[in-house]
C-alpha positions in Angstrom: 91.7 88.5 107.7 91.1 88.7 104.2 91.7 91.7 102.0 88.6 91.8 100.6 86.8 91.8 103.8 88.0 95.3 104.0 88.3 96.5 100.7 86.2 99.2 98.8 85.1 97.1 95.7 84.7 98.5 92.2 86.5 102.2 92.6 86.1 105.0 90.4 88.8 104.4 87.9 90.4 106.9 85.0 90.6 105.7 81.5 93.8 106.5 79.4 93.7 108.1 77.2 92.6 110.7 79.4 93.6 114.4 80.2 95.3 116.4 83.3 91.8 118.5 83.4 89.7 115.4 83.4 91.4 114.2 86.1 91.5 117.2 88.6 87.5 117.7 87.8 87.1 113.8 89.4 89.3 114.8 92.2 87.5 117.9 93.1 84.1 115.6 92.6 85.2 113.1 94.4 87.2 114.3 97.1 90.3 111.8 96.8 94.0 112.1 97.0 94.6 109.5 93.8 92.7 107.2 91.0 93.6 103.8 89.8 94.3 103.9 86.2 92.9 101.6 83.5 93.3 101.0 80.0 90.2 102.2 77.8 87.8 99.6 77.1 89.0 97.3 79.9 89.5 97.0 83.7 93.3 96.2 83.1 95.5 98.2 85.6 98.3 100.8 84.7 99.1 102.4 87.5 97.8 105.3 89.9 97.4 109.0 89.2 97.4 111.1 92.6 96.6 114.9 92.5 99.8 115.9 93.8 101.5 114.4 90.6 98.9 116.4 88.4 99.3 119.5 90.1 102.7 119.4 90.4 103.5 118.9 87.3 101.0 121.6 85.6 102.8 121.5 82.4 101.7 117.9 81.2 98.3 117.8 80.0 98.5 114.0 79.1 97.5 112.1 81.6 99.3 109.0 81.2 103.2 110.9 81.6 102.0 111.3 85.4 101.0 107.9 86.0 102.8 106.1 88.9 102.8 102.7 87.5 104.9 100.7 89.8 102.4 100.4 91.9 101.6 97.3 95.2 98.7 94.6 94.1 97.1 92.1 95.8 94.2 89.7 95.0 91.1 89.5 97.3 92.0 86.2 99.2 95.2 87.5 100.2 95.8 88.1 104.2 95.5 91.8 105.7 99.0 91.1 106.8 100.3 90.7 103.0 98.9 93.6 101.9 100.2 95.9 104.9 103.6 94.5 104.7 103.2 96.0 100.8 101.9 99.4 102.1 105.3 99.8 104.5 107.6 98.3 101.8 106.5 100.8 99.4 105.3 103.4 101.6 102.6 103.9 99.4 98.6 104.5 100.9 97.2 102.2 99.2 97.1 98.7 97.1 95.0 97.9 94.0 93.2 94.6 94.4 93.2 92.9 91.1 91.7 89.5 89.2 94.0 87.1 87.9 93.7 89.0 84.6 94.9 91.8 86.4 92.0 94.0 86.0 90.9 96.5 89.1 88.2 94.8 91.3 88.9 97.0 94.7 91.3 99.4 96.3 92.2 99.0 99.8 93.7 102.3 101.4 95.3 102.9 105.1 92.3 104.9 105.5 90.0 101.7 105.0 92.4 100.0 107.4 92.4 102.3 110.4 88.2 102.7 110.2 87.2 98.8 109.4 90.2 97.4 111.4 92.1 99.3 113.6 89.3 100.8 115.2 87.4 98.0 115.8 89.7 95.6 117.1 89.9 95.2 121.0 93.2 93.3 120.4 94.8 96.9 119.6 93.9 98.6 123.1 96.7 96.5 124.7 99.0 98.2 122.3 100.5 101.7 123.4 101.6 104.0 120.0 105.3 105.1 121.7 107.1 102.3 119.4 105.5 103.5 116.2 105.2 107.3 116.1 107.7 109.6 114.4 110.4 111.0 116.4 112.1 113.1 114.0 109.4 115.4 112.1 109.8 118.5 110.0 108.1 121.5 111.2 107.4 125.2 109.5 107.3 128.6 111.4 104.1 130.5 111.7 105.2 133.0 108.9 106.4 130.6 106.4 105.5 131.7 102.8 103.0 129.0 101.3 105.2 128.5 98.8 108.5 127.5 101.1 105.9 125.6 103.1 105.0 123.2 100.5 108.5 123.1 99.3 109.4 121.3 102.8 106.5 119.1 102.8 108.0 117.2 99.8 111.5 117.6 100.9 110.6 115.8 103.8 108.4 113.1 101.9 105.8 114.2 104.8 101.7 114.5 104.4 101.4 117.3 107.0 103.3 119.4 108.8 103.4 120.8 112.6 103.4 124.7 112.7 105.4 126.2 115.8 104.8 130.4 116.7 107.7 132.1 118.2 108.8 130.5 120.8 108.7 126.9 119.2 105.3 126.0 120.6 103.2 124.0 118.6 100.1 126.2 117.4 98.9 124.4 114.2 99.0 121.6 111.2 98.8 121.9 107.8 98.7 119.4 105.2 99.4 119.0 101.3 95.8 119.5 100.8 95.5 122.8 102.8 98.5 124.4 100.3 97.0 122.6 97.3 93.3 123.6 97.5 94.2 127.2 97.2 96.6 126.6 94.0 95.8 127.6 90.7 97.9 126.5 87.3 98.6 130.0 85.7 100.4 130.7 82.1 103.7 132.7 82.7 106.4 133.9 80.3 109.6 132.7 80.9 113.2 133.6 78.8 116.6 131.9 78.3 119.4 133.0 76.5 119.8 130.8 72.8 123.0 128.6 73.0 125.5 129.7 70.0 128.3 126.9 68.3 131.1 128.8 67.3 130.2 129.5 64.0 127.5 131.4 64.9 129.1 134.3 65.5 126.0 136.7 64.8 124.7 134.9 68.1 127.2 135.1 70.3 127.5 139.2 69.8 124.2 139.6 69.8 122.6 137.4 72.8 119.1 136.7 71.5 116.7 135.8 73.9 114.2 133.0 73.5 110.9 133.8 75.2 108.1 130.8 75.9 104.9 130.4 77.7 105.1 127.7 80.6 102.3 126.5 83.2 103.3 127.2 86.8 101.8 126.1 90.1 101.1 129.4 91.9 99.8 129.4 95.5 98.9 133.0 97.3 101.5 134.8 98.7 99.9 134.4 102.9 102.0 132.9 105.6 101.6 129.8 106.7 99.3 130.8 109.5 96.5 131.7 107.6 95.6 128.5 106.2 96.8 126.2 109.1 94.5 123.9 111.2 94.4 125.4 114.8 92.2 123.1 116.3 94.1 120.2 117.1 93.4 116.7 118.3 96.6 115.6 119.9 97.9 112.2 121.0 100.7 111.2 123.8 103.0 108.0 123.8 101.5 105.7 125.8 98.1 105.8 124.0 96.8 103.1 122.5 96.9 102.3 118.5 93.0 101.6 119.8 91.9 104.8 120.7 94.5 106.9 118.5 92.4 104.9 115.5 89.3 106.1 116.8 90.1 109.5 116.9 91.5 109.2 113.1 88.1 107.8 112.1 85.8 110.1 113.8 87.5 113.3 112.9 88.8 112.2 109.5 92.2 112.9 110.0 95.6 111.4 109.0 98.1 112.3 111.7 97.9 113.9 115.1 100.9 115.8 116.8 102.4 113.7 119.6 102.9 115.8 123.1 104.6 115.5 126.3 103.9 117.5 129.1 102.4 121.0 128.7 101.8 120.5 125.5 105.6 120.1 124.1 105.6 118.7 120.9 107.8 115.3 120.5 106.8 114.0 117.2 104.0 113.0 114.8 101.4 109.7 114.9 100.9 109.1 111.4 98.0 106.5 110.2 100.3 104.7 107.8 102.4 104.2 111.1 99.4 102.1 113.1 99.7 99.9 110.6 103.1 98.3 111.9 100.8 97.0 114.9 99.2 94.5 112.7 102.2 93.2 111.3 104.1 92.7 114.9 100.9 91.4 116.1 100.7 87.7 116.8 
């Protein structure tokens, strides 16, 4: 199968130069996580900007400084397997489809592949998720403050974290969109002591302080349990790639906790993990 049969043609793009506020407006309007970025007046690819990168760098107003420039690209006649290999190699959730002049003509995301290929491919009914799910997963306790949960999410390089109660039982899940949708960028005052050379005795004696204003991302002072998703869709190790892809498609979700027995969490299956079944298929 070729990329062009699954890609989304003529995606929304951001032209440089642009500001972070312009990008935030687009993210809100289109409800997506990232946009291709192109040169103004052309569709020549510059890179990709994600909402996470924009929100976590509130002091940077020029969008060009927030663009990830080393992004995987393919051509429309390239094979799906080539696109999937690039996604897995770069651990990136999309490839940009470009023409011979490096102009953006489409985008292919993990979600596109799940919806348009894995959830409709009968061969995937015979492939279990057991080899593909994540068996070592970061979790957070239900009382974890949102700011700490966001830090845990970033340090684990995860999109979502299962939430456990005092007994260690699974009670919910929280993802980056849950954490970031209630965030806001605020201006705060910071202080810093001025450094001094040996000749600047007046500084050494008076210890003057520099007062400056800085933008920061703030999260509500709430525990994780107040915003987590509690209506969970679950998977077991012996479910098929086809079954899990269909749940993800129908529920518009990107990961499912994997359980055994009476709800004991043993891992997490992400949509990107399912793509490995395409690489291994004969």
